[in-house]
C-alpha positions in Angstrom: 24.7 -6.9 -31.8 21.7 -9.0 -31.5 22.4 -12.8 -31.2 20.2 -14.4 -33.3 19.4 -18.6 -32.7 19.8 -21.2 -35.5 16.2 -20.8 -36.7 17.0 -17.0 -37.4 15.1 -16.0 -34.1 16.2 -14.0 -31.3 16.9 -14.6 -27.7 13.7 -14.3 -25.4 16.0 -12.4 -22.5 16.8 -9.9 -25.6 12.9 -9.3 -26.6 12.4 -9.0 -23.0 14.9 -6.4 -22.2 13.9 -4.2 -25.4 10.6 -4.6 -24.8 11.0 -3.6 -21.0 13.4 -0.4 -21.9 10.5 0.6 -24.4 7.7 0.4 -21.9 9.9 2.5 -19.3 10.8 5.2 -22.1 8.0 5.3 -25.1 6.2 8.4 -24.3 4.2 9.9 -26.8 1.1 7.5 -27.8 0.6 5.2 -29.8 1.8 6.7 -33.1 5.1 7.6 -31.0 5.3 3.8 -30.1 5.2 2.3 -33.6 7.9 5.0 -34.9 10.2 3.9 -32.2 9.5 0.4 -32.5 10.2 0.8 -36.1 13.5 2.5 -35.2 14.5 -0.2 -32.7 13.6 -3.2 -34.7 13.7 -2.5 -38.6 16.6 -0.1 -38.3 18.9 -0.8 -35.4 18.3 -4.5 -35.1 17.1 -5.5 -38.7 14.9 -8.5 -36.6 12.2 -7.6 -39.4 12.2 -6.2 -42.7 10.0 -3.2 -43.6 7.5 -4.8 -45.5 7.0 -7.5 -42.6 6.7 -4.8 -39.8 4.1 -2.6 -42.2 2.3 -6.5 -42.5 2.3 -6.5 -38.8 1.2 -3.1 -38.5 -1.5 -3.4 -40.7 -3.0 -6.8 -39.0 -2.2 -5.1 -35.3 -5.0 -2.1 -36.8 -7.3 -4.6 -38.3 -7.7 -6.3 -34.9 -9.8 -4.6 -31.9 -7.4 -3.6 -29.1 -4.8 -1.4 -28.8 -2.9 -1.3 -32.1 0.8 -0.5 -30.7 0.6 -2.9 -27.6 -0.6 -5.6 -30.2 2.1 -4.5 -32.9 5.0 -5.4 -29.6 2.7 -8.5 -29.3 3.1 -9.4 -32.8 6.8 -8.7 -33.4 7.3 -10.5 -29.9 5.7 -13.9 -31.1 7.6 -13.4 -34.4 10.7 -13.6 -33.0 10.5 -15.6 -29.7 7.8 -18.2 -30.4 4.5 -18.2 -27.6 7.0 -17.4 -24.8 7.6 -14.1 -26.6 4.3 -13.3 -27.2 3.5 -13.3 -23.3 7.0 -11.7 -22.4 7.5 -9.2 -24.9 3.6 -8.0 -24.5 4.0 -8.2 -20.6 7.5 -6.3 -20.4 5.8 -3.7 -22.5 2.4 -3.1 -20.5 4.0 -4.0 -17.1 6.0 -0.4 -16.5 2.8 1.9 -17.4 1.0 -0.3 -15.7 3.1 0.4 -12.3 3.2 3.7 -12.6 -0.4 4.3 -13.0 -1.0 2.1 -10.2 1.4 4.4 -8.2 -0.4 7.6 -9.2 -4.3 6.5 -8.6 -2.6 5.7 -5.1 -1.3 9.2 -4.6 -4.9 10.3 -6.8 -7.1 8.1 -4.3 -4.8 9.5 -1.2 -4.2 12.8 -2.0 -6.2 14.2 -4.8 -7.4 16.8 -2.9 -4.5 17.9 -2.0 -4.3 21.9 -3.7 -0.8 21.1 -5.7 -2.0 17.8 -7.0 -5.6 19.7 -7.8 -3.3 22.3 -9.9 -1.5 19.6 -11.7 -4.6 17.7 -13.2 -6.3 21.1 -13.6 -3.4 22.4 -16.0 -3.1 18.5 -17.7 -7.0 18.7 -18.5 -7.7 21.0 -21.2 -3.4 19.2 -22.4 -5.2 16.3 -23.1 -8.4 17.9 -25.6 -5.7 19.3 -27.3 -3.8 15.6 -27.3 -6.9 14.6 -29.2 -7.5 16.9 -31.4 -4.0 16.6 -32.8 -4.6 13.2 -33.2 -8.1 13.7 -35.2 -6.1 16.9 -36.9 -3.7 14.1 -38.2 -5.6 10.8 -39.0 -9.4 12.3 -39.8 -7.7 13.2 -43.8 -6.2 9.7 -44.1 -9.4 7.6 -43.0 -11.7 10.0 -45.5 -9.1 10.4 -48.1 -10.2 7.4 -50.6 -14.1 9.0 -51.1 -16.6 11.1 -50.2 -18.7 8.2 -49.1 -16.6 7.3 -46.3 -17.0 11.1 -44.8 -20.4 10.7 -45.0 -20.6 7.3 -43.3 -18.1 9.5 -40.3 -20.6 12.1 -40.0 -23.5 9.6 -39.4 -21.3 7.8 -37.3 -21.3 11.3 -35.3 -24.9 11.3 -35.1 -25.3 8.1 -33.9 -22.9 8.5 -31.6 -24.0 11.6 -30.0 -27.7 10.2 -29.8 -25.9 7.7 -27.8 -26.3 4.7 -30.2 -23.9 2.0 -28.8 -20.5 2.2 -29.2 -20.2 -1.3 -30.9 -23.0 -0.5 -33.0 -21.3 2.5 -34.5 -18.3 0.9 -35.1 -19.8 -2.5 -36.6 -22.7 -1.0 -38.5 -20.2 1.7 -39.7 -17.7 -1.4 -40.9 -20.6 -3.3 -43.0 -22.1 -0.5 -44.2 -18.7 0.2 -45.8 -18.0 -3.3 -47.2 -21.9 -3.4 -48.3 -21.1 -0.2 -50.6 -18.1 -1.4 -51.9 -19.7 -4.7 -52.7 -23.5 -3.6 -54.2 -22.4 0.0 -55.6 -23.3 3.4 -53.7 -27.1 3.4 -53.7 -27.0 0.3 -51.6 -24.3 1.1 -49.9 -26.4 4.3 -48.6 -29.2 2.2 -48.1 -27.0 0.3 -45.8 -26.1 2.8 -43.7 -29.3 3.0 -41.5 -27.7 0.0 -39.6 -26.1 2.4 -37.7 -28.9 4.3 -36.3 -31.5 0.7 -36.5 -30.5 -0.4 -32.8 -31.1 1.9 -30.1 -28.3 2.5 -27.5 -29.0 0.9 -24.0 -30.5 3.3 -21.4 -28.3 4.3 -18.4 -28.5 1.1 -16.0 -29.5 1.1 -12.4 -26.0 1.2 -10.4 -25.1 -1.9 -8.6 -22.2 -2.6 -6.2 -19.0 -3.1 -8.1 -17.7 -6.7 -7.7 -14.4 -7.5 -9.2 -15.5 -9.9 -11.6 -18.4 -7.6 -13.1 -14.9 -5.0 -12.7 -13.0 -7.6 -14.8 -15.9 -8.8 -17.5 -16.7 -4.8 -18.4 -12.8 -4.4 -19.4 -12.7 -7.8 -21.0 -15.6 -6.7 -23.5 -13.9 -3.6 -23.6 -11.1 -5.2 -24.4 -12.5 -7.1 -27.1 -14.4 -4.8 -29.0 -12.2 -1.3 -29.0 -10.8 -0.8 -32.8 -8.6 2.1 -33.7 -6.6 4.7 -31.4 -6.3 4.4 -27.8 -8.2 7.5 -27.9 -11.0 5.5 -28.5 -11.3 3.9 -25.5 -12.8 6.9 -23.8 -15.8 6.2 -25.5 -16.2 3.2 -24.1 -15.2 3.9 -21.0 -17.5 7.2 -20.7 -20.8 5.0 -22.1 -20.4 1.7 -19.8 -18.4 3.4 -16.1 -20.1 6.7 -16.5 -23.3 6.4 -18.3 -24.3 3.2 -17.6 -22.9 1.7 -14.8 -22.1 4.9 -13.0 -19.6 3.5 -11.9 -16.9 6.4 -12.3 -18.2 10.7 -12.7 -16.8 12.4 -15.3 -14.7 13.9 -13.5 -12.9 11.1 -12.6 -13.1 9.7 -16.3 -11.1 12.6 -17.1 -8.5 12.3 -14.4 -7.9 9.0 -15.5 -7.0 10.3 -18.7 -4.7 13.1 -17.2 -2.8 10.4 -15.5 -2.6 7.9 -18.3 -1.0 10.8 -20.3 2.5 11.8 -17.9 3.3 8.0 -17.9 5.5 6.2 -21.1 3.4 2.9 -22.7 0.0 1.9 -23.5 -2.9 4.1 -23.5 -4.8 1.6 -22.3 -3.4 1.6 -19.2 -6.1 4.0 -18.4 -8.1 1.2 -17.1 -5.4 0.4 -14.7 -6.1 3.8 -12.9 -9.8 3.3 -13.3 -9.6 -0.4 -11.6 -7.5 1.1 -8.9 -9.9 3.8 -8.0 -12.9 1.7 -8.4 -11.9 -1.5 -6.4 -8.1 -0.9 -5.0 -5.3 -3.1 -6.1 -6.5 -6.0 -7.1 -9.3 -3.8 -9.1 -6.2 -2.4 -10.8 -5.2 -5.7 -11.6 -8.7 -6.9 -12.8 -8.8 -4.3 -15.2 -5.3 -4.6 -16.6 -5.4 -8.2 -17.5 -9.0 -7.6 -18.3 -8.6 -4.7 -21.0 -5.1 -6.6 -22.5 -5.9 -10.1 -22.3 -8.4 -10.3 -25.6 -5.1 -8.5 -27.7 -2.9 -11.4 -26.7 -5.6 -13.6 -27.7 -6.2 -12.2 -31.1 -2.4 -11.7 -32.4 -2.0 -15.6 -31.6 -5.2 -16.4 -33.9 -4.2 -13.7 -36.1 -1.0 -13.8 -36.9 -0.9 -17.1 -39.1 -3.3 -15.2 -41.3 -1.7 -12.2 -42.1 -0.6 -12.0 -45.1 -4.5 -13.4 -46.5 -6.2 -11.1 -44.3 -3.5 -7.8 -45.2 -4.5 -8.5 -48.7 -8.3 -8.9 -48.6 -10.3 -6.0 -50.4 -13.7 -7.1 -47.9 -11.5 -7.0 -44.8 -9.8 -3.5 -46.0 -13.3 -2.2 -46.7 -14.6 -3.0 -43.1 -11.5 -1.6 -41.5 -12.2 1.7 -43.7 -15.7 1.8 -42.1 -14.4 0.9 -39.1 -11.8 3.7 -39.1 -14.0 6.4 -39.7 -16.7 5.4 -37.1 -13.4 5.3 -34.1 -12.7 8.7 -35.4 -16.7 9.7 -34.6 -16.6 8.6 -31.6 -13.1 10.4 -31.0 -15.0 13.5 -32.0 -18.1 13.2 -29.7 -16.0 12.1 -26.7 -13.8 15.3 -27.3 -16.8 17.6 -27.0 -18.0 15.8 -23.9 -14.9 15.8 -22.2 -13.9 19.7 -23.2 -17.3 20.7 -20.8 -15.5 19.3 -17.8 -11.6 20.3 -19.1 -12.3 23.6 -20.3 -13.9 25.6 -17.6 -12.4 28.8 -17.3 -10.2 31.1 -19.5 -6.7 29.8 -18.7 -7.9 26.2 -19.2 -9.3 27.4 -22.9 -5.7 29.2 -23.6 -3.9 25.8 -22.6 -5.9 23.8 -24.6 -5.5 26.1 -27.7 -1.8 26.5 -27.4 -1.1 22.8 -26.9 -2.8 21.7 -29.8 -1.2 24.7 -31.5 2.4 23.5 -30.5 1.3 19.7 -31.0 -0.1 20.5 -34.6 2.6 22.8 -35.8 5.7 21.7 -33.9 5.4 18.6 -33.8 6.3 18.6 -30.0 6.5 15.5 -28.5 3.1 14.5 -26.1 5.4 14.0 -22.8 6.8 18.1 -23.1 3.3 19.7 -23.4 1.5 17.6 -20.4 4.7 18.3 -18.6 3.8 22.1 -19.5 0.3 21.6 -18.8 0.8 20.4 -15.6 3.3 23.2 -14.6 0.6 26.2 -15.7 -1.9 24.5 -14.0 -0.2 24.6 -10.5 1.4 28.4 -11.2 -2.2 29.4 -11.9 -3.9 27.3 -9.0 -1.1 29.2 -6.6 -1.5 32.3 -8.3 -5.2 32.2 -7.3 
């Protein structure tokens, strides 16, 4: 039984132990994390009512950052105050960050070994399948409210494909959605030109990577990424591959693939990238940078959750942001697929992975593991 304190909260140690355990065992991505937390927090421990849990989940989706991680931080704050906010969040993030760092070390040192290459060869198509499965489930929910949102999503796809900055696409879609709600459909359609009104910045000249620049790059990404953790890929590709040239397309895909074989937040992909670019300190600073905004935003937003949750304007903005986030996912999936689906076996692995995930709802971890085994077998057989 959970031991409650006099004010109804629970001991900090219980919060820490729960989220540390979830950090080691919560495979399957953000949607799975939320389901696991609901079972542990609402059903088993009864720390929160279903209504309060949904309020906090809604708030986590309304602010930038990794929604499932921010939900963990919200719950920890709710149950153990300021120390809970820090300890619960760190305990959820730390296991995955350590695992990813170890895998990044092995990747840098052994990545060219055929057995490792074979594992990654099989995992990369599964990454594409995982994102397709997420889009399959999320897209109908995002656009079901109106045809307008579907059109806005299509426009966001075009803008992203034309290299309009990802932040401009997200904010422009949110503003356009609010304008449509406030001014009517005619004015709303006109306001959607905001999506294409600002061209994306061209690729900058590559510069030596300093730790401060690395930290600030991930801090910026952590402060502006809305939606699923997979939307992170669009930001990473735009900044680190195209603009700064710190990573190759292949390295980004490898980072995403390795991030899939660990539990915990998808955003620990940043830990892997930080290590590849700047070693141990790079991994630490990239991790702190990308997660820090979430801690700050949760601390600011929690007292306002009820008001924000009921706001029609905030809801309309979030509708626009959500469809734009899905549009970014579509575009980045197409781009990454070019590097992942390189022959008949990889195409078959991707198709089989998507079918299994969509039809049978299998845990992502098992599909990733299957892709790794098949990839190693195919490489050895050649």
